[in-house]
C-alpha positions in Angstrom: 10.1 27.2 -11.1 12.8 26.3 -9.1 11.3 28.0 -6.5 8.1 26.2 -6.5 10.2 22.5 -7.0 11.9 23.1 -3.9 9.1 24.1 -2.6 7.3 21.3 -3.3 9.8 19.0 -2.4 9.5 20.2 1.2 6.1 19.4 1.4 6.8 15.9 0.7 8.8 15.5 3.7 5.5 15.6 5.8 4.1 13.2 3.2 6.6 10.7 3.2 6.7 10.5 6.9 2.7 10.0 7.0 2.3 7.4 4.7 6.0 5.4 5.6 4.1 5.6 9.5 0.9 4.3 8.1 2.5 1.4 6.3 4.6 0.4 8.9 1.9 0.4 11.0 0.2 -1.9 9.1 2.7 -4.4 8.3 4.4 -4.8 11.9 0.5 -4.6 13.7 -2.1 -6.5 11.6 -0.3 -9.8 10.2 0.5 -10.6 13.7 4.1 -12.4 15.1 6.0 -13.0 11.9 8.9 -15.2 13.4 6.3 -17.5 14.4 5.2 -17.7 10.9 9.0 -19.3 10.3 7.9 -22.6 12.1 4.6 -22.8 10.3 3.1 -25.6 12.5 5.8 -26.8 14.2 6.1 -25.7 18.2 9.1 -23.2 18.2 11.7 -22.9 21.5 10.4 -20.0 23.0 14.3 -19.0 23.8 15.0 -19.0 20.2 11.7 -16.9 19.1 13.2 -14.2 21.8 16.5 -14.2 20.7 15.4 -13.3 16.9 13.3 -10.7 18.1 16.2 -9.1 20.1 18.2 -9.7 16.8 15.6 -7.6 14.5 14.5 -5.7 17.3 10.6 -6.8 17.2 11.0 -6.7 21.0 10.4 -2.6 20.9 7.9 -0.6 20.9 6.7 -0.2 17.3 6.9 3.7 16.9 10.9 2.7 18.6 10.9 0.4 15.5 10.0 3.2 13.3 12.7 5.9 13.9 15.3 3.1 14.2 13.7 2.0 10.8 13.6 5.6 9.0 17.3 6.5 11.0 18.4 3.7 9.0 16.9 4.4 5.4 19.0 8.0 5.7 21.8 5.7 5.3 20.2 3.4 2.6 19.7 0.6 5.0 15.9 -0.8 4.2 16.7 -3.9 6.9 16.8 -7.6 6.5 14.4 -9.9 6.0 14.0 -12.9 8.3 16.5 -15.0 6.0 18.9 -12.4 6.4 19.3 -11.1 3.3 19.1 -7.5 3.1 16.1 -5.7 1.8 17.9 -3.6 -1.0 19.7 -6.5 -2.2 16.1 -8.4 -3.2 14.8 -5.0 -4.5 17.8 -4.4 -6.7 16.9 -7.9 -8.3 13.3 -7.0 -8.9 13.2 -3.3 -9.5 14.9 -3.4 -12.5 12.5 -5.8 -14.0 9.2 -4.4 -13.1 10.4 -0.7 -14.6 11.5 -2.3 -17.8 7.8 -3.9 -17.8 5.8 -0.8 -16.7 8.5 1.4 -19.2 6.9 -0.7 -22.2 3.4 -0.7 -20.7 3.4 3.0 -20.5 5.0 3.4 -23.6 2.0 0.9 -25.2 -0.5 3.2 -23.1 0.2 6.1 -24.8 1.0 5.4 -28.5 -2.2 3.1 -29.1 -4.5 5.0 -26.0 -3.6 8.8 -27.5 -3.5 7.2 -31.2 -6.9 6.0 -31.1 -8.3 8.5 -29.1 -7.1 11.5 -31.3 -8.7 9.2 -34.0 -12.2 8.8 -32.6 -11.9 12.8 -31.6 -11.5 14.0 -34.5 -14.4 11.9 -36.2 -16.8 12.4 -33.7 -20.0 10.9 -33.9 -19.1 9.0 -36.8 -18.1 5.0 -37.0 -15.0 5.3 -36.2 -15.4 7.5 -32.9 -18.5 4.2 -32.2 -15.8 1.5 -33.0 -13.6 2.9 -30.3 -16.2 3.5 -27.8 -17.1 -0.3 -28.5 -13.5 -1.4 -28.1 -12.6 0.5 -25.1 -15.8 -0.2 -23.1 -15.2 -4.0 -24.0 -11.6 -3.6 -23.1 -12.9 -1.9 -19.6 -15.2 -4.9 -18.8 -12.8 -7.0 -18.7 -10.8 -8.2 -15.8 -7.2 -7.7 -16.4 -6.5 -11.4 -15.2 -8.8 -12.7 -17.6 -6.5 -10.4 -20.3 -3.9 -12.3 -19.3 -5.0 -15.5 -19.4 -6.6 -14.8 -23.0 -3.6 -13.1 -24.3 -1.0 -15.8 -23.4 -3.5 -18.8 -24.1 -3.9 -17.0 -28.1 0.0 -15.9 -28.9 2.1 -17.9 -26.6 0.0 -21.4 -26.5 -2.1 -21.3 -29.9 -0.3 -19.5 -31.9 3.2 -19.8 -30.6 4.6 -16.6 -31.2 5.8 -15.9 -27.9 6.6 -17.9 -25.1 4.2 -18.4 -22.4 6.5 -17.5 -19.5 9.0 -15.1 -19.5 12.6 -16.8 -19.2 14.6 -13.8 -20.1 13.7 -10.5 -18.3 16.1 -8.2 -20.0 14.5 -9.2 -23.1 11.7 -6.3 -24.2 10.2 -8.7 -26.9 9.5 -11.6 -24.1 8.1 -8.5 -21.8 5.8 -7.2 -25.0 3.1 -9.4 -24.3 2.7 -8.9 -20.1 3.7 -5.0 -21.0 0.5 -5.2 -23.4 -1.9 -7.0 -20.7 -0.4 -4.5 -18.3 -1.4 -1.4 -20.5 -4.8 -2.6 -21.8 -7.2 -1.4 -18.9 -5.1 1.8 -19.1 -4.9 2.1 -22.5 -8.8 2.3 -22.8 -9.2 5.0 -20.6 -6.5 7.0 -22.1 -8.0 6.3 -25.5 -11.3 7.7 -23.8 -9.5 11.0 -22.3 -7.6 12.0 -25.3 -11.3 11.3 -27.5 -13.3 13.6 -25.2 -10.7 16.2 -24.8 -9.9 16.6 -28.6 -14.0 16.5 -29.6 -13.9 19.5 -26.7 -11.0 21.4 -27.8 -12.2 21.4 -31.9 -15.1 23.4 -30.8 -12.9 26.5 -29.0 -12.4 29.8 -29.9 -8.8 29.3 -30.7 -9.1 26.4 -32.9 -11.3 28.3 -34.9 -9.2 31.3 -35.0 -6.4 29.2 -35.9 -8.4 27.8 -38.4 -9.5 31.8 -39.5 -5.5 32.5 -40.0 -5.4 29.9 -42.9 -3.2 27.8 -40.4 -2.1 24.4 -42.2 -4.4 21.9 -40.2 -1.1 19.3 -39.5 0.0 22.8 -37.5 -3.3 22.9 -35.9 -4.0 19.4 -34.8 0.0 18.7 -34.1 0.6 21.6 -32.3 -2.3 23.9 -31.0 -5.3 20.8 -30.7 -2.6 17.6 -29.0 -0.9 20.1 -26.9 -4.0 21.7 -25.1 -5.7 18.4 -25.7 -2.7 16.5 -23.4 -3.1 17.8 -20.4 -5.7 15.6 -18.9 -4.1 12.9 -20.5 -0.2 13.5 -18.5 -2.2 13.6 -15.3 -3.6 9.8 -15.8 -0.7 8.4 -17.2 1.5 9.5 -14.3 -0.7 8.0 -11.8 -0.2 5.4 -13.6 3.3 4.8 -13.4 3.3 4.2 -9.5 0.5 1.8 -10.3 2.1 -0.2 -12.6 5.0 -0.9 -10.3 3.0 -1.7 -7.2 0.4 -3.5 -9.3 2.0 -5.8 -11.5 1.4 -8.7 -8.9 -1.2 -10.7 -11.2 0.9 -9.8 -14.8 3.8 -11.1 -13.2 2.3 -13.9 -11.7 0.9 -14.7 -15.2 3.8 -14.9 -17.0 6.3 -15.6 -14.1 8.2 -12.4 -14.0 10.7 -12.1 -10.8 9.7 -8.2 -10.6 7.9 -5.9 -7.8 4.8 -7.7 -8.0 6.6 -11.0 -7.4 8.3 -10.0 -4.4 5.8 -8.6 -2.8 3.2 -11.3 -3.0 5.7 -13.5 -1.7 6.9 -11.0 1.2 2.7 -10.8 2.1 2.3 -14.8 2.0 5.6 -15.1 4.3 4.8 -12.1 6.7 8.3 -10.2 5.8 7.4 -7.0 7.2 10.9 -5.7 6.4 10.3 -6.3 2.8 6.6 -5.0 2.2 7.7 -1.7 3.8 10.9 -1.7 1.8 8.9 -2.0 -1.5 6.1 0.2 -0.5 8.8 3.0 1.0 10.4 3.0 -2.6 7.1 3.1 -3.9 5.9 5.8 -2.1 9.0 7.9 -3.0 8.2 7.0 -6.7 4.9 8.7 -6.6 5.9 11.4 -5.2 8.3 12.5 -7.6 6.1 11.9 -10.2 3.5 13.9 -9.0 5.9 16.8 -9.3 7.1 15.8 -12.7 3.7 16.3 -13.6 3.1 19.8 -12.4 6.5 20.7 -14.1 5.2 19.1 -17.2 1.8 21.6 -17.0 4.2 24.2 -17.8 5.7 22.9 -20.9 2.4 21.6 -22.6 0.4 25.0 -21.5 2.6 28.4 -21.6 -0.1 30.1 -19.8 0.7 27.9 -16.7 3.3 29.7 -14.6 4.7 28.8 -11.4 5.8 30.9 -8.5 
């Protein structure tokens, strides 16, 4: 498995270079002139604009800028925004907030999603299965921003159980409601996926063999059925981690959370290409490492899987 992991890490290098190059080109070509955007409607001094471009290297060809960015990246330097603040400082403030939000959302997604799916899968065709199906279809059909405003209105504005805005981003109790909203859509998909795999595996030959041997029902479900049913769920949840981190723009906006989504949104609004590139670079690394971790987890869940 060690050789497999090393080979996968080497394969990540061209993928990382390709994705970061694509993002770099999109950020530095499509938005136009970020320096002129600083001045808004005012007429800037051309000499001052030229000086700023020289300072940030915007006067060089895009590919040369990318090579310079990658060389600095090897030293942990993500560059500076147009206000002169290092991008790594901006990310060090925002990423811990979003990571806590993502961790809580993933926990909610797994516990409720797998729990509902297993409960429905063990009762396939019955009222419980139909109820879970209706619930998940309802959640899937409602946009995330609508769920966010509904949850905020009910639990914060009407019932007063939770604050409408997150005032302390280190408090998991204040992050619970936005994390629940962030996890709702994925939780519904996890429930449906778990239900399907449970119902299918219940009819598998190894389940009939386990029942014929007289194994306890708890062991059959908790060891044999659950482990085999979780393989596709692990894949889905793993891909969700990167999506949660990068896709929290709406949730963080509704609950005023100063995380990565909020940082990325403000950077796009102000044409801060260095900030956008830095955040996306970290997201690419996170997604690549999570995909590797998912592949390695397969061997833990299914002993039949072996990597050369």
